LORO-320484 format. One record per residue (C-alpha): residue number from 1; residue in one letter; x, y, z. Coordinates in steps of 0.2 Angstrom, whole numbers, plus 2048, in hexadecimal, padded with zeros to 3 digits. Layout:
N
     i   aa    xx    yy    zz
   NUM    A     X     Y     Z
...
% end
This chain:
472
     i   aa    xx    yy    zz
     1    X   246   429   25B
     2    X   25A   42C   255
     3    X   260   43A   24F
     4    X   270   442   243
     5    X   276   454   247
     6    X   281   45C   23A
     7    X   28B   467   244
     8    X   291   474   23B
     9    X   288   476   22B
    10    X   298   47B   220
    11    X   29C   488   214
    12    X   290   493   218
    13    X   290   4A4   221
    14    X   28D   4A2   233
    15    X   288   494   23F
    16    X   27C   487   23E
    17    X   278   475   243
    18    X   26C   469   23A
    19    X   262   45B   242
    20    X   25B   44E   23B
    21    X   24F   442   244
    22    X   24E   430   23E
    23    X   241   421   244
    24    X   247   411   24B
    25    X   248   40A   238
    26    X   253   419   235
    27    X   247   423   228
    28    X   247   436   22B
    29    X   238   43D   235
    30    X   23C   44E   236
    31    X   249   45A   236
    32    X   24E   46B   23E
    33    X   259   47A   239
    34    X   262   482   247
    35    X   26C   493   245
    36    X   275   493   255
    37    X   27C   4A5   255
    38    X   274   4B5   25D
    39    X   278   4C7   256
    40    X   270   4D5   261
    41    X   270   4E4   253
    42    X   260   4EB   256
    43    X   261   4EC   269
    44    X   272   4F3   267
    45    X   26F   502   25C
    46    X   260   508   267
    47    X   268   51A   26D
    48    X   275   51E   25F
    49    X   272   52B   252
    50    X   268   524   244
    51    X   274   52B   237
    52    X   282   51E   23E
    53    X   276   50F   239
    54    X   27E   50C   229
    55    X   28F   50A   230
    56    X   289   4FE   23F
    57    X   27D   4F4   236
    58    X   28B   4F0   228
    59    X   294   4E8   235
    60    X   287   4DB   237
    61    X   28F   4D1   228
    62    X   2A0   4D1   21F
    63    X   299   4CA   20F
    64    X   28B   4D5   20B
    65    X   28E   4E4   215
    66    X   289   4EE   205
    67    X   276   4E8   208
    68    X   278   4EE   21A
    69    X   27E   4FF   216
    70    X   270   500   208
    71    X   262   4FC   211
    72    X   267   506   220
    73    X   26B   515   217
    74    X   25B   513   20D
    75    X   250   514   21F
    76    X   25B   524   223
    77    X   257   52C   213
    78    X   246   529   219
    79    X   246   530   22A
    80    X   24E   540   221
    81    X   240   53F   215
    82    X   24E   544   206
    83    X   24D   53C   1F5
    84    X   261   539   1F1
    85    X   268   542   1E1
    86    X   267   538   1D2
    87    X   27A   535   1D0
    88    X   27B   52F   1E4
    89    X   26D   521   1E0
    90    X   277   51A   1CF
    91    X   288   51B   1DA
    92    X   27D   511   1E7
    93    X   276   504   1DC
    94    X   288   503   1D3
    95    X   290   4FE   1E4
    96    X   27F   4F1   1E7
    97    X   282   4E7   1D6
    98    X   295   4E6   1D9
    99    X   290   4DE   1EA
   100    X   284   4D3   1E2
   101    X   294   4CD   1D6
   102    X   2A0   4CA   1E3
   103    X   292   4C2   1F0
   104    X   28B   4B7   1E4
   105    X   29F   4B2   1DC
   106    X   2A1   4AD   1EE
   107    X   293   4A2   1EF
   108    X   295   498   1E0
   109    X   2A8   497   1DD
   110    X   2AD   494   1EF
   111    X   2A0   48D   1F9
   112    X   294   482   1ED
   113    X   2A0   47F   1DE
   114    X   2A7   473   1E7
   115    X   299   467   1EA
   116    X   294   46C   1D8
   117    X   2A5   469   1CF
   118    X   2AC   45C   1D9
   119    X   29D   452   1DF
   120    X   291   451   1EE
   121    X   29A   440   1F3
   122    X   2AB   445   1EF
   123    X   2B9   444   1FC
   124    X   2B3   452   20B
   125    X   2C4   455   20C
   126    X   2C7   45B   1FB
   127    X   2B5   463   1F9
   128    X   2B9   474   1FC
   129    X   2C0   482   1F4
   130    X   2D2   47C   1F6
   131    X   2CE   46A   1EC
   132    X   2C4   476   1DF
   133    X   2D4   480   1DC
   134    X   2DD   46F   1DA
   135    X   2D2   467   1CD
   136    X   2CB   477   1C4
   137    X   2D9   484   1C7
   138    X   2D2   48E   1BA
   139    X   2C0   48F   1C2
   140    X   2C8   494   1D0
   141    X   2D1   4A2   1CA
   142    X   2C1   4A7   1C2
   143    X   2B8   4A8   1D1
   144    X   2C7   4B3   1DB
   145    X   2C6   4BE   1CD
   146    X   2B4   4C2   1CB
   147    X   2B3   4C4   1DE
   148    X   2C1   4CF   1DD
   149    X   2B9   4D9   1D1
   150    X   2AA   4DE   1D9
   151    X   2B3   4E2   1E9
   152    X   2BE   4EC   1E0
   153    X   2B0   4F6   1DB
   154    X   2AB   4F9   1ED
   155    X   2BB   4FF   1F2
   156    X   2BB   50B   1E3
   157    X   2AC   512   1E3
   158    X   2A8   50F   1F7
   159    X   2B7   513   200
   160    X   2BB   500   207
   161    X   2B7   4EE   200
   162    X   2B0   4E9   212
   163    X   2A5   4F5   21B
   164    X   2A6   503   20D
   165    X   2A3   515   214
   166    X   29E   51C   204
   167    X   28B   519   209
   168    X   284   524   214
   169    X   272   52C   217
   170    X   26D   536   209
   171    X   277   530   1FB
   172    X   28A   52E   1FA
   173    X   298   537   200
   174    X   2A4   539   1F1
   175    X   29F   53A   1DF
   176    X   2A5   52D   1D2
   177    X   2B5   533   1C8
   178    X   2B5   530   1B7
   179    X   2C9   527   1B9
   180    X   2BF   51B   1C4
   181    X   2B1   519   1B9
   182    X   2BD   515   1AA
   183    X   2C8   508   1B4
   184    X   2B7   4FE   1B9
   185    X   2B2   4FE   1A7
   186    X   2C2   4F8   1A1
   187    X   2C2   4E9   1AE
   188    X   2AF   4E7   1A9
   189    X   2B3   4DB   199
   190    X   2BD   4CC   1A3
   191    X   2B2   4CC   1B2
   192    X   2A2   4CA   1A4
   193    X   2AC   4BB   19B
   194    X   2AE   4B2   1AB
   195    X   29B   4B4   1B1
   196    X   294   4AE   19F
   197    X   2A2   4A1   19F
   198    X   29C   49B   1B1
   199    X   28B   49B   1AC
   200    X   28E   491   19E
   201    X   297   483   1A6
   202    X   288   482   1B3
   203    X   27D   481   1A6
   204    X   288   472   19E
   205    X   289   469   1AF
   206    X   276   46A   1B5
   207    X   26F   45A   1AC
   208    X   27B   452   1B8
   209    X   270   457   1C8
   210    X   25F   450   1C4
   211    X   25A   449   1D4
   212    X   261   458   1DE
   213    X   256   463   1D3
   214    X   249   458   1D7
   215    X   24C   458   1E9
   216    X   256   467   1EF
   217    X   248   472   1F7
   218    X   23C   46E   1E8
   219    X   22C   475   1EF
   220    X   21E   481   1EB
   221    X   21F   490   1F5
   222    X   21C   4A3   1F2
   223    X   22A   4AE   1ED
   224    X   230   4BF   1F1
   225    X   23A   4CD   1E8
   226    X   23B   4E0   1E2
   227    X   236   4E5   1D2
   228    X   236   4F6   1CA
   229    X   227   4FE   1C1
   230    X   225   4F3   1B3
   231    X   227   4E4   1BE
   232    X   239   4E2   1BA
   233    X   247   4D9   1C5
   234    X   24F   4EA   1D2
   235    X   25C   4E8   1DC
   236    X   25D   4FA   1E5
   237    X   24D   500   1E4
   238    X   23E   4F8   1E0
   239    X   22E   4F3   1EA
   240    X   228   4E1   1F0
   241    X   220   4D3   1E5
   242    X   21A   4C2   1EC
   243    X   216   4B6   1DD
   244    X   20F   4A5   1E3
   245    X   216   494   1DB
   246    X   208   494   1CD
   247    X   210   4A6   1C7
   248    X   202   4AF   1CE
   249    X   205   4C2   1D4
   250    X   1FE   4C1   1E4
   251    X   204   4D2   1EB
   252    X   20E   4DF   1E0
   253    X   217   4EE   1E2
   254    X   217   4F0   1F5
   255    X   21E   501   1FB
   256    X   22C   4FD   20A
   257    X   220   506   217
   258    X   213   4F5   213
   259    X   21F   4E9   215
   260    X   218   4E2   227
   261    X   207   4E1   21F
   262    X   20C   4D2   216
   263    X   21D   4CD   21F
   264    X   21B   4C4   230
   265    X   22A   4BD   23C
   266    X   227   4AD   245
   267    X   235   4A9   253
   268    X   23B   498   254
   269    X   23D   48D   266
   270    X   24E   484   25F
   271    X   257   494   253
   272    X   25C   4A4   256
   273    X   256   4A8   243
   274    X   244   4AF   241
   275    X   237   4A9   234
   276    X   22F   4B5   22A
   277    X   220   4B0   221
   278    X   214   4B8   216
   279    X   206   4BE   222
   280    X   1F6   4BD   218
   281    X   1FA   4AA   217
   282    X   1FE   4A9   22A
   283    X   20C   4A0   233
   284    X   213   491   22B
   285    X   209   491   21C
   286    X   20E   4A3   216
   287    X   221   49A   212
   288    X   22A   4A4   204
   289    X   23C   4A4   1FC
   290    X   245   4B4   1F8
   291    X   258   4B6   1EF
   292    X   25B   4B1   1DE
   293    X   251   4A4   1DB
   294    X   242   4AF   1E2
   295    X   246   4BF   1D8
   296    X   247   4B5   1C8
   297    X   235   4AE   1CB
   298    X   22F   4BD   1D0
   299    X   235   4CA   1C3
   300    X   22B   4CC   1B2
   301    X   23D   4CE   1A9
   302    X   24F   4D3   1AC
   303    X   254   4E5   1A4
   304    X   265   4E1   19E
   305    X   265   4D6   18C
   306    X   271   4CA   190
   307    X   26A   4C5   1A3
   308    X   259   4C5   19B
   309    X   25D   4B8   18C
   310    X   263   4AD   19C
   311    X   252   4B0   1A4
   312    X   24A   4AA   196
   313    X   255   499   193
   314    X   253   497   1A4
   315    X   240   497   1A5
   316    X   23F   48D   195
   317    X   248   47F   19E
   318    X   23F   480   1AE
   319    X   22F   48A   1AD
   320    X   22A   49A   1B1
   321    X   22A   499   1C4
   322    X   239   48D   1C8
   323    X   236   483   1D8
   324    X   246   47B   1DB
   325    X   252   482   1E6
   326    X   260   47A   1DF
   327    X   25F   487   1D1
   328    X   265   494   1DE
   329    X   275   490   1D5
   330    X   26F   494   1C6
   331    X   265   4A3   1C9
   332    X   274   4AB   1D2
   333    X   27E   4AA   1C1
   334    X   271   4B4   1B8
   335    X   271   4C1   1C5
   336    X   284   4C3   1C3
   337    X   282   4C5   1AF
   338    X   273   4D1   1B5
   339    X   27D   4DB   1C1
   340    X   28C   4DC   1B4
   341    X   281   4E4   1A6
   342    X   27A   4F1   1B4
   343    X   28A   4F6   1B9
   344    X   290   4F9   1A8
   345    X   27E   503   1A4
   346    X   282   50E   1B3
   347    X   293   512   1AF
   348    X   28E   517   19E
   349    X   281   523   1A6
   350    X   289   535   1A5
   351    X   27E   53B   1B5
   352    X   288   52F   1BE
   353    X   297   53B   1BF
   354    X   28D   548   1C6
   355    X   295   550   1D6
   356    X   285   551   1DF
   357    X   282   541   1E9
   358    X   27C   545   1F8
   359    X   26D   54E   201
   360    X   26D   555   212
   361    X   260   557   21F
   362    X   25C   553   231
   363    X   24E   549   23A
   364    X   23E   54A   22F
   365    X   234   53B   233
   366    X   235   530   243
   367    X   235   520   23B
   368    X   23E   519   22B
   369    X   23F   508   220
   370    X   24B   503   213
   371    X   24A   4F5   208
   372    X   257   4EE   1FD
   373    X   25C   4DE   1F4
   374    X   269   4D5   1FC
   375    X   273   4C7   1F2
   376    X   268   4BA   1FE
   377    X   257   4C4   1FC
   378    X   24D   4D3   202
   379    X   254   4DD   210
   380    X   24B   4E8   21B
   381    X   250   4F4   228
   382    X   243   4FD   232
   383    X   247   50B   23E
   384    X   240   516   24B
   385    X   248   526   251
   386    X   244   534   25E
   387    X   242   546   258
   388    X   256   546   25C
   389    X   259   539   251
   390    X   25E   52B   25D
   391    X   258   51A   25A
   392    X   24B   514   263
   393    X   246   505   25A
   394    X   24D   4F9   24C
   395    X   248   4E9   242
   396    X   252   4E2   235
   397    X   24A   4D2   22B
   398    X   259   4CC   223
   399    X   25A   4C2   212
   400    X   25D   4B3   219
   401    X   24F   4B3   225
   402    X   242   4B4   219
   403    X   247   4A3   213
   404    X   249   49B   222
   405    X   237   490   221
   406    X   23E   48B   20F
   407    X   24F   485   214
   408    X   248   47B   223
   409    X   23B   473   216
   410    X   248   470   20B
   411    X   253   467   218
   412    X   246   45B   21D
   413    X   242   458   209
   414    X   255   453   205
   415    X   257   44A   216
   416    X   248   43F   212
   417    X   24D   43D   200
   418    X   262   438   203
   419    X   263   434   217
   420    X   262   424   21D
   421    X   266   41E   22F
   422    X   26A   40D   22B
   423    X   278   410   21E
   424    X   280   424   222
   425    X   28A   429   213
   426    X   294   43A   215
   427    X   28D   43F   203
   428    X   27B   43D   20B
   429    X   27F   44A   21A
   430    X   288   456   20D
   431    X   278   457   202
   432    X   26D   45C   210
   433    X   27C   469   213
   434    X   27C   46E   201
   435    X   269   472   201
   436    X   26D   47F   20E
   437    X   27C   487   203
   438    X   271   488   1F4
   439    X   266   496   1FD
   440    X   279   49E   201
   441    X   273   4A2   213
   442    X   27D   4B1   21D
   443    X   276   4AC   22F
   444    X   282   4B8   236
   445    X   277   4C5   230
   446    X   267   4BD   233
   447    X   265   4B9   245
   448    X   25C   4C4   24E
   449    X   24F   4BB   259
   450    X   250   4C7   267
   451    X   246   4C3   277
   452    X   245   4AF   271
   453    X   254   4A6   278
   454    X   254   493   275
   455    X   259   48A   285
   456    X   25C   478   289
   457    X   261   474   29A
   458    X   264   460   29D
   459    X   26A   457   2AD
   460    X   273   449   2A7
   461    X   277   43A   2B3
   462    X   289   430   2B3
   463    X   284   424   2A8
   464    X   27F   433   29A
   465    X   26D   430   29D
   466    X   261   441   29C
   467    X   259   441   2AC
   468    X   250   451   2AC
   469    X   250   45F   2A1
   470    X   248   472   29F
   471    X   246   47A   28D
   472    X   240   48B   289
% end
């Protein structure tokens, strides 16, 4: 038995390695995806006042802090048992959509575009954002500008570009000023042009990736995402829907309080990343995907016209339920169009300038659950407090965690298609890493397997042979 280790997996957020097992003839027999870092947020928040949770949990990640702010604030809203003012809900969604723009731009332009536009088999020394900037400078500039657009909105509306302070329990801490709204509207047109141009470019090059489309996590799984009352995509305030690979809705409009009836969490011996699964199907059969691909599979429609037109074209090309994880890239760009249109619609709403933006209350419930869509998928914050509002317990189910089983299966499929132990080529291994990048994992966010420590102690002889080992 031989093995290949990819360590680290590059161009992702966080730390991971991949082990590929080979038989004596060099054929792949199995793979493992190891997440090698541990975050202990669930434990060290215990004892803190619940209203500090948005600010604390935003520090889980520097890429998608707004997602944690949203889910945490919604859990706190539930503990306070308040309904936030309408203007606050609109401002929160505005900030949330801006985060989708900046995060999706980072994923596509900086992490995945070097593979897609320079080639999976191109020189690894140049297959990065600097190489992209050298060969396609206008595209590199577009990526920077699109990400800056989203970040500027977050800074202007919520206070800071990273870990903004404006999202608080009960709403937001300041009203939206008219001049800020007008400035965002002025900048919106050029940003929308970049988004549409990028999507058009991606559609033009898709035919060059038929083999990757067929093998990058092309499989039948369940899909999960948030939808509104009409079944349309909802990023900020929807309910959970599960759809199977045949297009059947198997669970619909699940309130936050019911998530544990449908989502179980398994722990793995070789990773700090938990493995959520669809509880009615059991572990490991209850594999499902979340994030852009799953959201477009779950939603009946998109509520904005340009994005919905793109969704219809996407489905005409690949079907009502799209099975290849390669198309996370396509779905991500459609969501950028949707987020732009939602930003425009929210800013055009006269009520968004209302000065009443926060509800105040104390502890009115000893438990609260907040759910929102992060760029990478459903994010769940579940808190329990004492009567004084001190945190007693927290459970965070992070978007990337939901995809853990699917990522593992995708790695195995790509490895069996491309990797041959008797003729290793760098491009083979890059494709294995690239299928992970398609999911845009945020591993710093998602490593929360508390209480399970994958530990291996080996006694190695002077010749390098393993004499004995203990593994837990």
